[in-house]
C-alpha positions in Angstrom: -10.9 19.4 -6.7 -9.5 15.8 -6.3 -10.6 13.0 -8.7 -12.5 11.4 -5.9 -14.4 14.6 -5.0 -15.3 15.0 -8.7 -16.6 11.4 -8.8 -18.7 11.9 -5.7 -20.2 15.1 -6.9 -22.0 13.2 -9.7 -22.6 9.8 -8.2 -25.7 8.4 -6.5 -26.4 10.1 -3.2 -26.4 6.9 -1.2 -22.9 6.1 -2.4 -21.7 9.6 -1.8 -23.0 9.5 1.8 -21.1 6.2 2.4 -17.8 7.6 1.0 -18.1 10.7 3.1 -18.8 8.6 6.2 -15.7 6.6 5.6 -13.6 9.7 5.0 -14.9 11.9 7.8 -16.2 9.5 10.5 -14.0 6.5 10.0 -11.0 8.6 9.1 -10.0 6.4 6.1 -7.6 7.9 3.6 -8.9 9.3 0.3 -7.0 6.5 -1.5 -8.7 3.8 0.5 -12.1 5.4 0.0 -11.4 5.8 -3.8 -10.8 2.0 -3.9 -14.1 1.4 -2.1 -15.9 3.6 -4.5 -14.4 2.0 -7.6 -15.3 -1.5 -6.4 -18.9 -0.5 -5.7 -19.1 1.3 -9.0 -17.9 -1.8 -10.9 -20.4 -4.0 -8.9 -23.4 -1.9 -9.6 -22.5 -1.4 -13.2 -22.2 -5.2 -13.5 -25.6 -5.6 -11.8 -27.3 -3.1 -14.0 -25.8 -4.7 -17.1 -26.8 -8.2 -16.1 -30.4 -7.3 -15.2 -30.8 -5.3 -18.4 -29.3 -8.0 -20.6 -26.5 -5.7 -21.7 -22.9 -6.6 -22.7 -20.3 -7.2 -20.0 -17.3 -6.0 -21.9 -15.1 -3.3 -20.3 -16.1 -0.6 -22.7 -19.8 -1.2 -22.3 -19.7 -1.3 -18.5 -17.7 1.9 -18.4 -20.5 3.7 -20.1 -23.1 2.7 -17.6 -24.1 5.6 -15.2 -24.6 4.7 -11.5 -26.3 8.0 -10.7 -29.6 6.1 -10.5 -28.4 3.5 -7.9 -31.0 3.8 -5.1 -32.1 1.9 -2.0 -34.6 -0.4 -3.8 -31.8 -1.6 -6.2 -29.3 -2.0 -3.3 -31.8 -3.9 -1.2 -32.6 -6.3 -4.1 -29.0 -7.6 -4.1 -28.6 -11.2 -3.1 -25.6 -13.3 -2.1 -26.0 -15.1 -5.4 -25.5 -11.7 -7.2 -22.2 -11.2 -5.3 -21.0 -14.7 -6.1 -21.9 -14.1 -9.8 -19.9 -10.8 -9.7 -16.9 -12.6 -8.2 -17.0 -15.2 -11.0 -17.2 -12.4 -13.5 -14.1 -10.8 -12.0 -12.3 -14.1 -12.5 -13.5 -14.9 -16.0 -13.8 -11.5 -17.6 -11.5 -9.2 -15.6 -8.8 -11.7 -14.7 -8.7 -10.4 -11.2 -6.3 -12.1 -8.8 -7.4 -13.4 -5.4 -6.1 -10.3 -3.7 -8.1 -8.0 -5.9 -11.3 -10.0 -5.5 -10.7 -10.1 -1.7 -10.6 -6.3 -1.7 -13.9 -6.1 -3.8 -15.5 -8.5 -1.4 -14.4 -6.3 1.5 -15.7 -3.2 -0.1 -19.2 -4.8 -0.6 -19.3 -6.1 3.0 -18.3 -2.7 4.5 -20.9 -0.9 2.4 -23.7 -3.2 3.3 -22.7 -3.3 7.0 -22.8 0.5 6.9 -26.3 0.4 5.5 -27.5 -2.1 8.0 -25.8 -1.2 11.2 -25.0 2.5 10.9 -27.7 4.2 9.0 -30.3 1.4 9.3 -31.5 1.7 5.8 -31.6 -2.1 5.5 -33.2 -4.5 8.0 -31.1 -7.4 7.0 -27.6 -7.6 5.5 -27.8 -9.8 2.3 -24.0 -10.0 2.1 -23.3 -10.8 5.7 -22.1 -14.3 4.6 -20.0 -13.1 1.7 -16.6 -14.8 2.1 -13.2 -13.4 1.2 -11.4 -15.3 -1.5 -8.5 -17.3 -0.1 -5.2 -15.5 -0.8 -2.1 -17.7 -1.0 0.6 -16.5 1.4 3.7 -15.3 -0.4 7.0 -14.2 1.1 7.7 -10.5 0.5 10.2 -9.5 -2.1 13.1 -7.5 -0.7 16.7 -6.4 -1.3 19.5 -8.0 0.6 21.9 -5.9 2.6 24.4 -6.0 -0.2 21.8 -5.1 -2.8 20.6 -2.2 -0.7 24.1 -0.8 -0.5 24.4 -1.2 -4.3 21.1 0.6 -4.8 22.3 3.6 -2.8 25.6 3.6 -4.6 23.8 3.7 -8.0 22.1 7.1 -7.2 23.3 9.7 -9.7 22.1 12.7 -11.7 21.2 16.3 -10.9 18.9 15.4 -8.0 21.3 12.8 -6.4 21.2 14.4 -2.9 17.4 14.4 -2.9 17.1 10.9 -4.4 19.8 9.5 -2.1 17.8 10.9 0.9 14.6 9.4 -0.3 16.1 5.9 -0.8 17.8 6.2 2.6 14.5 7.0 4.4 12.7 4.1 2.6 15.5 1.6 3.4 16.0 2.7 7.0 12.5 3.7 8.2 10.2 1.5 6.2 7.8 4.3 5.4 5.0 4.1 2.8 5.2 6.1 -0.4 2.3 8.4 0.6 4.0 9.0 4.0 7.3 10.0 2.3 5.7 12.4 -0.1 3.7 14.0 2.7 6.8 14.8 4.9 7.0 18.5 5.8 10.1 20.4 7.1 8.2 20.9 10.3 7.9 17.1 10.8 11.7 16.8 11.3 12.4 17.3 15.0 15.5 18.3 16.9 15.5 15.0 18.8 16.1 13.1 15.6 12.6 11.9 15.2 10.2 12.3 12.3 6.5 12.6 12.3 4.6 10.6 9.7 1.0 10.6 8.7 0.0 7.1 7.6 -3.2 5.4 6.6 -6.4 6.9 7.9 -4.5 10.0 8.8 -2.9 8.2 11.8 0.2 9.8 13.1 3.3 8.0 14.3 6.9 9.0 15.1 9.9 7.2 13.8 13.5 7.6 14.9 16.1 8.8 12.4 19.4 6.9 12.6 22.7 8.6 11.7 22.4 7.6 8.0 19.0 9.3 7.8 20.0 12.5 9.6 23.2 12.8 7.5 21.2 12.3 4.2 18.6 14.9 5.2 21.3 17.3 6.2 23.1 16.9 2.8 19.9 17.3 0.9 18.8 20.4 2.8 21.9 22.2 1.8 20.9 22.0 -1.9 17.1 22.0 -1.5 15.7 25.0 -3.4 14.7 28.0 -1.3 13.5 30.6 -3.8 10.3 30.2 -5.8 9.1 27.1 -3.9 5.4 26.5 -4.4 5.0 24.4 -1.2 7.5 25.9 1.2 6.9 23.3 3.9 7.3 20.2 1.7 10.6 18.4 2.4 11.0 16.8 -1.1 10.5 19.0 -4.1 10.2 18.3 -7.8 12.0 20.1 -10.6 9.1 22.6 -10.7 9.7 23.3 -7.0 6.4 21.7 -6.0 5.9 18.8 -3.5 7.2 15.7 -5.1 4.5 13.4 -6.5 4.2 9.6 -5.8 4.5 8.9 -9.5 7.8 10.8 -9.7 9.2 8.9 -6.7 8.2 5.6 -8.3 9.9 6.5 -11.5 13.1 7.5 -9.7 13.2 4.2 -7.7 12.6 2.1 -10.9 15.4 4.0 -12.7 17.8 3.6 -9.8 17.0 -0.1 -9.5 17.8 -0.5 -13.2 21.2 1.3 -12.7 22.0 -1.0 -9.8 21.3 -4.1 -11.9 18.2 -4.9 -9.8 15.6 -4.4 -12.5 13.2 -7.1 -13.7 12.8 -8.7 -10.2 9.4 -7.1 -9.4 11.0 -4.7 -6.9 9.3 -1.4 -6.3 8.9 1.4 -3.8 6.7 -0.9 -1.6 9.3 -3.6 -1.7 11.8 -1.1 -0.2 9.4 -1.0 2.8 9.7 -4.8 2.9 13.5 -4.4 2.7 13.7 -2.1 5.6 11.5 -4.4 7.7 13.5 -7.5 6.7 16.9 -5.9 7.4 15.7 -4.7 10.8 14.4 -8.1 11.7 17.3 -10.1 10.2 20.3 -8.0 11.1 19.0 -5.8 14.0 17.1 -8.6 15.8 14.2 -6.2 16.2 11.2 -7.8 18.0 8.2 -8.2 15.7 6.0 -6.2 18.0 8.4 -3.3 17.8 8.5 -3.7 14.1 4.7 -3.4 14.0 4.9 0.0 15.5 7.8 1.2 13.3 5.8 0.2 10.2 2.5 1.5 11.4 0.6 -1.8 11.1 -2.7 -2.0 12.9 -2.5 -5.8 13.3 0.4 -7.9 14.5 -0.5 -10.5 11.9 0.4 -8.2 9.1 3.9 -7.8 10.5 4.4 -11.5 11.2 5.1 -12.2 7.6 8.7 -11.0 8.2 9.2 -13.9 10.6 9.9 -16.0 7.5 13.5 -14.9 8.2 13.6 -16.9 11.4 13.4 -20.1 9.3 16.3 -18.9 7.2 18.3 -18.1 10.3 17.6 -21.5 11.8 18.7 -23.2 8.6 21.9 -21.1 8.5 22.6 -21.9 12.1 22.1 -25.7 11.5 24.5 -25.5 8.5 27.0 -23.6 10.5 27.4 -26.4 13.0 30.9 -27.8 12.5 29.5 -31.4 12.5 27.1 -30.6 9.6 29.6 -31.9 7.0 30.1 -35.4 8.6 28.7 -38.4 6.7 27.4 -41.7 8.1 29.8 -44.7 7.9 29.7 -46.2 4.5 28.2 -43.2 2.8 30.3 -41.7 0.0 31.1 -38.0 0.3 
């Protein structure tokens, strides 16, 4: 039984019904639904503590059961309660804007479900709950030279597997969960690969020669006997499907070996790297990039157009007249 299933087994029925709706009807991934549930659990623990005059420290809140959360309590929530909770997240939990934005989204989705889907509420008290403004930041990524250095740093007893994993990250821009979920049957004879992304949505990516070569080399040494999950492409030392945590550790170790540690790079930043390299060096249209990455909205992909500004600047500086100075100006 998964951690989410265990949580839902002992939680308030109204929260369990919501989570099951998001999983089964909306097709959200278990990871997404788990985030919804954690946000709602934190909110109702906070609400129960405040109304009961109880301490708001982390330890005290974690001991509050939400099994008793029912419709009367849910219906009593006001917009002021939500604002107060957001202030608590800033002052006591030190949540960044992105984390608070997710919590606000979880609350809005939950109350919209109660109002518009199951009609347990006549009016939505959190309809006007706004999302905290998130400052736009450019994605961190490896340059082309750094990406080559990262691949060259792969070493150790699992080097064929690890090299293949990094090659797929850097060339296909897949998510961590997508990579870990790849089955042998997902690799097709026409050099395409089936991926299962967020919300169990499938997409097909094309494997370039670097990817097909890396997969071919890895498959020669991939264990065949005693494998627990025979269809899994990437296996752990115990011959089970490789876990996300193991992949993250491998990536961090290789970044360190390549001299790229301490820069905030991660598995997800390799996804940014793939997108950046395709946009910068391959001149891939942003709409095509959207499909490659499996983004639902074009706006999510447009962050990579920050490279256009860099390219414009380089083009301007490359003009042979760029070094001329006005008359009378010292060089």
